[in-house]
Structures are given as structure tokens and as C-alpha cells.
N, C-alpha and C positions, 0 to 999 in steps of 0.2 A: 306843821312841819312835813315837808315832802319826804317820801321814802324812796330810796334807790337800791336796786339789786344789781350788783356787779358780778357777772358770771365770769369766772377766771380771774379772780381778784389777786392772785398770788404773784403775778408777773409785774413787769415794769409799769405798764399802763395802768394796771389795777391799783398799784400803790399811789401813783400820782393822782389818779382820778379820785381815789378815796380821800386823799388830803383836800383836794379841791372841793368836793361835795360837802365834806365836814365843815370846811371854812364857810360854805354857803348855808349852813344850818340844816343840812339833810340828816335824816336817820339812815345810816348806810348798812346794808347787808351784803355779804360776799360769800361766794362759793368756790370750792375746788372739788376735784374728784374724790378726795379723801381728806377732809378737814381735820380728822383726828390725828393724822400722822404728818400733815404738812407743817413745815416750820414757819411759813409765811415770812421769810427773811426780809423781803422788800418792805412789807408792812411794818415790821419791827424796826427796820432801818429808818423809816419815815416817822417813827413814833406814833403810828395810828393803829397799831394792832389791837390795843385794848379799847378802841373807840368804835370798832365795827363789829357787827354780829356775824359770826362765821358758821357755816354748816356745809355739809357735803351735798353735791348734786352731780349726777351723770347725765350728760346731754344725749347719750344714746339710750337712756332709760326714761320713757315718757312719764311713767308714774313718779319717778324721782323729780322730774321737772314740775309736774302738777303740785307735788308736795311742797317744793321750794317756793313756788309762786304763791300758794295758799298761805304758807308760813310767813312770808315777808310782806305780802299785800303791797307791792311796789307801785309807785306812780310812774317810775322810769326804770327800764331794764337796759343795762349795758352788756352786750354780749362780746366779751373779750377772749372767750375760751377757744380752745382748739390748738392743734399742733402748729407752732409758729415759725418754724425754720424752713426756708425754701430748700436749702441743701438736704436736710433730713427728709424732706418730702419725697425725694427720689428713692430713698431707702425704705420709707414707710408710706407708700401711696394710699393704701387702704385706710390705715389709721388717720392719715391726713384728711382724706375725703369724708370719712365718717365723723370725725371730731368737728370739722368745719361745716360741711354742707348738710349732712344728716342732722347734726346738732342744731344748726340754725333752723332747719325745717321743723324739728320737734318743738323748739321754742315758739315759733310762730303759730304752729297748730295748737299748742297748749294755751297761748294767749287768746287765740280765737275761740277755743273751746270754753274757756272760763268766762268769756264775754265781758271782761273788765276794761275800763278805760286806762290803758297802759301805753306809754310812749316807749318805743323799742329802738335801740341803736345797735346796728350791726357793724362790727369792725371789719371793713373791707380793705382792699389793698390795690395799689396801682400795678401790682403784679398781674392783675386781670388784663391789662392792656398789652402785655408783652413788649416786643420791640416796636418803637415808633420813631419815625424820622422827624416828626414835629411834636410840639407840645400837645399832651393829651388833656382832655377835659371830660366832663360828665357825658358828653355825647360821642366820645371816641369808641370805636369798635373794640370788643374784647378779643384778644388773640393771645391767651396765656401760653407760656412755654415751659411750665413746671407743674407737677401735681398740686403744689400749693396754690398756684395761680388758677388752675382749673377748679379747685375746691372753692376758692374765694369767689370766682366768677359765678359758680352755681348758687352759692349763698346769696350773692347780690341779686340775681334774678328771682330767687325765691322771695326775698324781701319786697322787690318791686311787684311781684305777682300778688302777694297778700295785701299790699297797700291798695292795689287797683281792684282786686276781686272782692275783698272783704272790708275795705275801708279802715284797715289798721293804720295807726300812726307809727309807721315803720320806716326807718331811714338807714342808709348806709353811708359811712365815711370811707372814701377810697383814699387811704393814707399812703403817703410815700414813706421811705425809711425814716425812722425817728429814734434818736439815741439818747442815752443818759448813763450815769454811773451805775444804774440799776440793771443795765443790759447784762445777761449772762455772757460768759466769755466764749461760748460757742458761736456767738455772732462776731463777724469779722472785725467790725469797728472796735468792739471792746477787746477782742484778742490783740489787735494792733496796739491799742492804748496800754493795756496791762503789760504786754511783753516789753514794749519800749521802756516803760517805767522800771520794770525789773532789771533790764539791761543797764539803764542809767544808774541804778543802785548797785551795780557790780556783777549781775548775773552774766554767765558766759554763754547762755543759751542763744539759739538762732531762731528768728521768726520765720515760719514757713507759711507761704501763701500760694494761692492759685492764680487766677487771672486778675491782675491789678489794673487792667485797662477798662474795666467796666465803668460806666458812668451812672451815678445815682443822685437823687435829690435827698440830702440828709438834713433832717430837722431836729429840734430840741423837744423831747418827749413831753415835758410839762406844758408846753404851748399846745401840743396836739390834743391833750385831754381836755383843754379848755374848748377846743373846736368841737369835740364830741358833745360836751355839755351844751354848747350853743346850738348845735344841730337839733337837739331835742327841745329847745326853747322856741323854735320857729312857730309861726302861725299855722303853717302847712307842712306836712311831711315831705321831705325831699332828700336827694342824694348829693354829696359834695366831694369833690377832689380836694384833698388837703396836702399842701406841700409848701416849700419856700419859694418855688419858682426859679431856683438856682441849682444847677447840677454841676458835679465835679467828678473826676475819676478817682478810683480807689488809690491810684498812684499818687495823686495830689494829697489825699487823706494821709497816706503813709508818709509822704515827705514832710508835711506840716507837723505830724505827730513827733517824728524824730527830731525835727528842728526845735520843737517845744522843750525837749529834754536835752538839747545840746549835742545831738548825734547826727550822723549821716546814715540813712537807712540802708544804702547799698552794702555797707560793711557788716550788716547784722541780719540780712534777710536773704532767704532762699526761695526762688520761685519753683513750685512743684507742679508739673502738668497733671499729676494724678489727682490733684485737688480741684481740677476743673469739673464743673457740673456737666451732665450729659447734654443739656441745653440751658442757655442762660440769656437773660436780657443784656444786650450790649450796652444800650443806653436808655435811661428813663428820665424824661423831662416832662414836667407837669405845669398846668395852668390853673392856679388856685383862685382866679379872679371872681368866680361865683361866690366863694366863701367870703371874700371881702365885701362884695356888693350886698349879699343877703344876710350875712351873719356879722359883718363888721370885724371879721377875723383876718389877721395877717401875721405871718411868722416874723418875728424880730431877729431870730438867730438862724443863720445858715451854717454850713459845714465849717468854715474857718473859725466861727465863734464857739463851736462845740468843743473843739480840741482842748483849749486851755481849761475849760470847765471840767472836762473829764480827767485831764492830767492832774489838776489840782485835787480832785477827789481821790485819785490813786495814791497821792503822797500824803493825804490826810483823811484816810477812810473812816476814821471814828469820830470825826468832827460832828457835833450835834446838828441834826437837821433843823433848819429854821434859823441857825446862827451862822450859816455858811453862804457866801455869795454863789456857791455852786448850785444851791437848791432854791435860791430866791430869784433866779433868773426868770421864772415864769410870771 
């Protein structure tokens, strides 16, 4: 039985990855900064909370990392931890950099120090590439435009350096935006879905948004954790851009969401310039062809496919996981 350690298990990706690994017969360990007080709501919602072994770990505390790796003795480590909001990174740039870049460096150094055969996955982001007029791939230059993107880019190069210098089986998945009903509402996609559904149920509230003309490649989170797992099953360590290859504007996302609940978004939405970020990616378009060729991975769900799944979950939030088409799409 393989052992996997998921660092930052409490979020969307951690919950879906836990389910996937458990289905594949892994013994799964998971960490958060304070496991004693964390509610692990995503794990509970997925009905896997009692099937994983949870403990506390701080990525800015090297001793804590050594203890966690020694305790779990993992074959595979998935680093999903760190401040995950691009918008929040402008307000908390130091926390963002420390939790992502310094945390990743500490993990790599701890694995090297212990000298064990461990396969390491780093959760990268296409935010590293910044604005690009053409499709980006693994060879595209990094030009981040946010503190989050800067931190992810630094972590990416740390992984590449430890792979080259020390022979670690260390990989980065440069993931485009990926959504699910487990997204917190601070993320704009879930904010749109949840608000539209409340309005459809009779709420008089107004949806307030910033720039709706940004273009992103939105995918389905359960498919993306499958890509993470496939990356660590490769014969050789490598980095991969993961996305659907299809990009849409936030305006289109907004329009399709309100159509799904029988409403017109213009009558329920206010555009607020104060919500614009200091700098932002205008458009993000990715080329995931390397993942198809080397991993056999391809996204089946793009943005228009996500909305009905997420809307259905809003109207039936307590439906048991595993008995819902919303969660069997992966």
C-alpha cells in the first residue's frame, strides 16, 4: 500500500485528491497549520474525513516538516498548501510569499535532508506566466503580475533546481483555474454561482463584481487532481501545464450562470471599479498538449460544463457525495 502525504489537505483540491487516492488504495495522511481546530469541512463533505490521518504542520517551521515526514513516511508528497487567493495576495504579500515560496523550499530541503525516495508534487499556477498574447506552455517565460504569481514562480524554480541539482523526483503542475462546489465563496466563480442561486430563490441582494472582461481557462477540479496524481506516476520527473485549452471571459461565466437560474445578470449585478486589482492578467490561454502526450490526460469539462454542476450543488447542497452527478463527473 502506497502512502501519500497531502500538505494543505483542507481545501478544495485536498478533498478531491484525498478521495482519488483512497479509491486507488493509498494510505492517506494530511496536514493543516492547526489540525486540532480545523473543521476540515471539505473532507467531511466528501465523506473522507474519517479515512485520512490528520495532523498539524507548519511549512515555515523546518522542524515541523521533518516531524511530519518522519511520522507519515510517504511515498508521494503533494504540496497544496499556501495562501491561495490572487486578490488577497496584494493585501498579504509577505504571508503569500512565505507560505508558498519559503514553504516549498523548506519541504524540498527536508526531503533532501532525510534522503528518502519520495516523489514530490508542487501545486504551481499559470499565474506565473502573467499576460500572454498566445497560448502558454511549459517553455513560456514567467512574467507574473501579482504577489501570488511571483511566489508561485519562485516555488516553480526551486522545484526545478532541486530536481536538477540533487536528483529529487520533484514536479510542478502549472494549473489553470479549476472550480467546484467546494470552492470558498471568496473566489469569484463561487461568489457568482452562490449569489445568483440566492437571487433565484428570492433574495433581493445585488451581486458586486470588479473587472468582468478578464479571460481565463476554467476547469473542473476533480479532473485536475487526477492530473496531479498522473504527474507523479511518470517514469521521469517533469513539469506540466494543466488546463482545458479553452478560455472564456468572466462576463460569459456571469451570463451563463444567470441563464442557468432563469435570470438576466444585468438586472442583478453592479460593477465596482474599487474591486479591480492593482494589476491583473487580462487573458490567460494555455496549451495542455504535453499532458495529453505524456500523461494521457485531457480535460473533459470546460467552463460551460461547470456551471450546471455547480448550480445543481447550490440547490441540493446536502446530497450525499457519491450519489450525485455533480461529484461523479471526474
